[in-house]
C-alpha positions as CSV (number, residue, x, y, z in Angstrom):
1,M,-198.4,-7.0,78.1
2,N,-198.8,-9.3,75.4
3,S,-201.9,-9.0,73.8
4,R,-202.0,-12.7,72.5
5,D,-201.9,-14.0,76.3
6,W,-204.7,-15.9,77.2
7,R,-205.5,-14.4,80.7
8,P,-208.2,-11.7,80.6
9,R,-206.3,-8.4,80.5
10,Y,-207.4,-7.1,83.7
11,L,-205.6,-10.0,85.0
12,Q,-202.5,-9.5,83.3
13,L,-202.5,-6.2,84.6
14,A,-202.9,-7.2,87.8
15,E,-200.1,-9.9,87.8
16,D,-197.7,-7.0,86.4
17,L,-198.6,-4.7,89.3
18,R,-198.1,-7.6,91.5
19,A,-194.5,-8.2,90.2
20,R,-193.8,-4.3,90.6
21,I,-195.2,-4.4,94.3
22,E,-192.8,-7.4,94.8
23,S,-190.0,-5.9,93.4
24,G,-190.3,-3.1,95.3
25,E,-190.8,-0.5,92.3
26,L,-194.2,0.1,93.9
27,P,-193.0,0.3,97.6
28,R,-195.0,-0.8,100.5
29,G,-197.1,2.0,102.4
30,T,-197.0,4.2,99.1
31,A,-200.0,5.2,97.3
32,M,-201.0,3.4,93.9
33,P,-201.3,5.0,90.7
34,S,-204.8,6.3,89.9
35,E,-207.2,4.4,87.8
36,T,-206.8,7.0,85.4
37,E,-203.2,6.6,85.2
38,L,-203.3,2.8,85.2
39,A,-205.8,2.9,82.3
40,D,-203.7,5.4,80.1
41,S,-200.6,3.6,80.7
42,S,-202.2,0.0,80.1
43,G,-204.7,1.1,77.3
44,L,-207.5,-0.8,79.3
45,S,-210.6,0.4,80.5
46,R,-211.5,2.0,83.8
47,T,-213.5,-1.0,84.5
48,S,-210.8,-3.4,83.6
49,V,-208.3,-1.4,86.0
50,R,-211.0,-1.5,88.8
51,N,-211.0,-5.4,88.2
52,A,-207.1,-5.3,88.8
53,I,-207.4,-3.8,91.8
54,R,-210.1,-5.7,93.3
55,Q,-207.8,-8.9,92.3
56,L,-204.7,-7.1,94.1
57,R,-207.0,-6.5,97.0
58,E,-208.0,-10.3,97.0
59,W,-204.4,-11.4,96.9
60,G,-203.8,-9.1,100.2
61,L,-201.5,-6.6,98.4
62,V,-203.2,-3.4,98.6
63,R,-206.1,-1.8,100.9
64,A,-208.6,0.9,100.1
65,E,-208.8,4.1,102.3
66,Q,-212.2,5.7,102.0
67,G,-211.6,9.0,100.4
68,R,-207.6,8.6,99.9
69,G,-207.2,6.3,97.4
70,T,-205.6,2.7,97.2
71,Y,-202.5,1.9,98.7
72,V,-199.8,-0.9,98.8
73,R,-200.1,-2.9,102.0
74,A,-197.1,-3.3,104.1
75,P,-196.1,-6.9,104.9
76,R,-198.2,-8.6,107.3
77,Q,-197.2,-11.0,110.1
78,R,-197.4,-14.5,108.7
79,V,-197.8,-17.8,110.5
80,R,-196.3,-21.0,109.7
81,R,-197.9,-23.7,111.7
82,R,-195.8,-26.9,111.7
83,N,-198.7,-29.3,113.1
84,T,-196.5,-32.5,113.0
85,E,-194.4,-31.5,115.7
86,R,-196.0,-28.5,117.2
87,Y,-198.0,-30.6,119.8
88,Q,-195.5,-32.9,120.8
89,W,-193.3,-29.7,121.5
90,E,-196.4,-28.9,123.5
91,K,-196.5,-31.9,125.5
92,D,-192.8,-31.7,126.2
93,R,-193.3,-28.4,127.6
94,V,-196.0,-29.8,130.2
95,L,-193.1,-31.4,132.1
96,L,-191.0,-27.9,132.3
97,D,-191.1,-25.6,135.4
98,E,-193.3,-22.7,135.2
99,A,-190.5,-20.0,134.5
100,E,-189.3,-22.1,131.8
101,R,-193.2,-22.6,130.4
102,R,-193.6,-18.5,130.5
103,R,-190.6,-18.2,128.0
104,T,-192.5,-19.0,125.2
105,G,-195.8,-20.3,123.6
106,G,-197.5,-21.6,120.4
107,T,-198.1,-18.6,119.0
108,E,-194.3,-17.6,119.3
109,H,-193.5,-21.0,117.9
110,D,-195.3,-20.4,114.8
111,T,-194.3,-16.9,114.3
112,G,-191.1,-16.2,115.8
113,L,-191.9,-13.4,117.7
114,T,-191.4,-12.9,121.4
115,V,-194.0,-12.7,124.5
116,D,-193.6,-8.8,124.2
117,D,-194.3,-8.8,120.8
118,L,-197.8,-9.9,121.3
119,R,-201.3,-9.3,122.8
120,F,-203.4,-11.8,124.1
121,H,-207.2,-12.1,124.5
122,A,-209.4,-14.7,126.1
123,E,-213.1,-15.2,126.8
124,Y,-214.8,-18.1,129.0
125,S,-218.1,-18.9,129.2
126,Q,-220.3,-22.1,130.0
127,V,-222.5,-23.6,127.6
128,K,-224.8,-26.4,126.8
129,A,-223.6,-29.1,124.3
130,D,-225.6,-29.1,121.1
131,E,-226.2,-32.4,119.1
132,E,-222.8,-32.2,117.1
133,M,-220.6,-31.2,120.4
134,A,-222.8,-33.9,122.4
135,A,-222.0,-36.7,119.6
136,A,-218.4,-35.7,119.6
137,F,-217.7,-35.8,123.2
138,G,-220.1,-39.0,124.1
139,L,-222.0,-36.6,126.3
140,P,-225.9,-36.2,126.6
141,V,-227.1,-33.2,124.5
142,G,-227.1,-30.2,127.1
143,A,-224.4,-31.3,128.9
144,P,-222.1,-28.3,130.2
145,L,-219.2,-27.5,128.1
146,L,-216.3,-24.8,129.0
147,R,-216.5,-22.4,125.9
148,R,-213.0,-20.5,125.4
149,V,-212.3,-18.2,122.7
150,Y,-208.8,-17.2,122.0
151,W,-206.7,-14.7,119.9
152,T,-203.4,-13.4,119.8
153,S,-202.0,-10.5,117.7
154,S,-198.7,-8.7,116.9
155,R,-198.6,-5.7,118.7
156,H,-197.5,-4.0,115.3
157,E,-201.0,-5.0,114.1
158,T,-204.4,-4.7,114.7
159,A,-205.7,-8.0,113.3
160,P,-205.4,-11.3,115.1
161,L,-203.1,-14.0,113.7
162,S,-205.9,-16.3,114.5
163,A,-209.3,-17.1,116.5
164,S,-209.8,-20.1,118.5
165,Y,-213.1,-21.5,119.6
166,S,-212.2,-24.4,122.4
167,Y,-214.6,-26.6,124.1
168,L,-213.7,-28.7,127.3
169,P,-216.5,-30.9,129.1
170,Y,-217.1,-28.8,132.3
171,D,-217.3,-31.8,134.6
172,L,-213.8,-32.9,133.4
173,V,-212.0,-29.5,134.1
174,K,-213.9,-28.2,137.1
175,G,-211.8,-29.9,139.8
176,N,-209.2,-27.1,139.1
177,K,-211.2,-23.7,139.6
178,Q,-208.4,-21.9,138.1
179,L,-209.2,-23.6,134.5
180,L,-212.8,-22.1,134.6
181,S,-211.7,-18.6,134.5
182,A,-210.0,-16.4,131.6
183,D,-208.2,-14.4,134.8
184,Y,-205.3,-17.0,134.7
185,E,-204.8,-16.5,130.7
186,P,-202.2,-16.7,129.0
187,W,-201.8,-20.0,131.0
188,P,-198.0,-21.1,130.8
189,G,-197.9,-24.1,128.9
190,G,-201.3,-23.9,127.4
191,T,-204.2,-26.4,127.1
192,Q,-202.1,-29.4,127.6
193,H,-200.5,-28.2,130.8
194,Q,-204.0,-27.3,132.1
195,L,-205.2,-30.4,131.4
196,S,-202.4,-32.1,133.0
197,T,-203.3,-30.4,136.4
198,V,-206.3,-32.3,136.5
199,G,-204.8,-35.6,135.8
200,I,-205.2,-35.8,131.7
201,E,-202.4,-36.8,129.4
202,L,-202.9,-36.5,125.8
203,D,-202.5,-39.4,123.5
204,R,-203.3,-37.8,120.2
205,I,-204.5,-34.9,118.2
206,E,-206.4,-35.2,115.2
207,E,-206.9,-32.3,112.7
208,V,-209.3,-31.7,109.6
209,V,-209.0,-28.6,107.9
210,Q,-211.1,-27.2,105.4
211,A,-210.8,-23.8,103.3
212,R,-214.1,-21.7,103.2
213,P,-215.6,-17.9,103.2
214,P,-215.2,-16.2,106.4
215,L,-218.5,-15.7,108.5
216,P,-218.9,-11.8,108.7
217,D,-217.4,-11.8,112.3
218,E,-214.5,-13.6,111.2
219,A,-213.8,-11.1,108.5
220,E,-214.3,-8.1,110.6
221,L,-212.0,-9.7,113.5
222,L,-209.3,-10.8,111.5
223,E,-209.4,-7.9,108.8
224,I,-209.8,-10.2,105.5
225,E,-210.3,-8.6,102.3
226,A,-213.2,-9.4,100.2
227,G,-212.4,-12.9,98.6
228,V,-210.0,-14.2,101.0
229,A,-210.8,-17.5,102.4
230,V,-210.0,-18.9,105.9
231,L,-208.5,-22.2,106.8
232,D,-210.7,-23.8,109.4
233,V,-208.9,-26.6,111.5
234,R,-211.0,-28.6,113.6
235,K,-208.6,-30.1,116.3
236,T,-210.0,-33.2,118.4
237,S,-208.0,-34.1,121.3
238,Y,-207.7,-37.5,123.0
239,D,-206.4,-38.6,126.1
240,I,-204.5,-41.7,126.8
241,R,-208.0,-43.4,128.0
242,D,-209.2,-42.5,124.4
243,R,-211.6,-40.2,125.6
244,V,-212.1,-36.7,123.7
245,V,-211.1,-34.1,126.1
246,E,-211.1,-30.8,123.9
247,I,-212.5,-29.9,120.7
248,A,-211.3,-26.6,119.0
249,D,-212.0,-24.9,115.9
250,V,-208.8,-22.6,115.0
251,V,-209.6,-20.1,112.0
252,F,-206.6,-18.8,109.9
253,P,-206.7,-16.0,107.3
254,G,-205.8,-17.9,104.1
255,D,-203.5,-15.2,102.8
256,R,-200.9,-14.9,105.3
257,T,-201.0,-18.7,106.9
258,E,-199.1,-21.9,106.1
259,L,-199.9,-25.2,107.4
260,C,-196.8,-27.7,107.3
261,F,-197.1,-31.3,107.5
262,T,-194.2,-33.4,107.6
263,T,-194.5,-37.3,107.1
264,K,-191.7,-39.3,108.0
265,L,-191.5,-42.5,105.8
266,K,-190.4,-46.0,106.5
267,R,-187.5,-47.0,104.4
268,W,-187.6,-50.2,102.5
269,N,-185.7,-53.2,103.6
270,A,-182.6,-53.4,101.3
């Protein structure tokens, strides 16, 4: 390491170890050198070595196993969510037959995985709108909402790829009893097709993205290492009558998610 480097020496060590991991010199799934070995080879104190290992954990490159040591983390499934095109893709699928809609869904679109690669979880409940939700939907406080919690994981991993907390006005969807039960999930065609069964066509979807620390239950569910933020996407769906028909908070682990936005710009007249 360069002693004149302005970076803290523990960070220099962490970045050196990261390079060794990414090059394959420290293979995925193998044990990291011990603190003593790293201290001897780098000339740093054990405290600096611990700080370097902590930095690697925050980057999602290693994992600590109680009583066993620190291991190089195997690559985790990444999500690349192309939001600009995704919702039109979902809307176009509404018009397909059921067999075609069952072939693939949004998660497969974002990950390249197949239906057989995934495990799906859904929970439904009826809740009362608080002040925030009531104002967003234009409903009275206490109005009934259908709350839906979803997460999907790769069959090769335990951690979900994301967690979604979706709210629909109960009176808007109660005309189709199947929409009120998780028994029919995963629904072929997703929310846009569900809404189409009660005569609702979406006009636009607005999204607000913020990075924040995970809540304790989110960190546990998504298996997020200390120091890793989540990307919280607040999605608001409007129908062609300009009504808010769904509000969803989709929470992604920040160390393995990309949100991709493409904006097509008009050309100047020559």
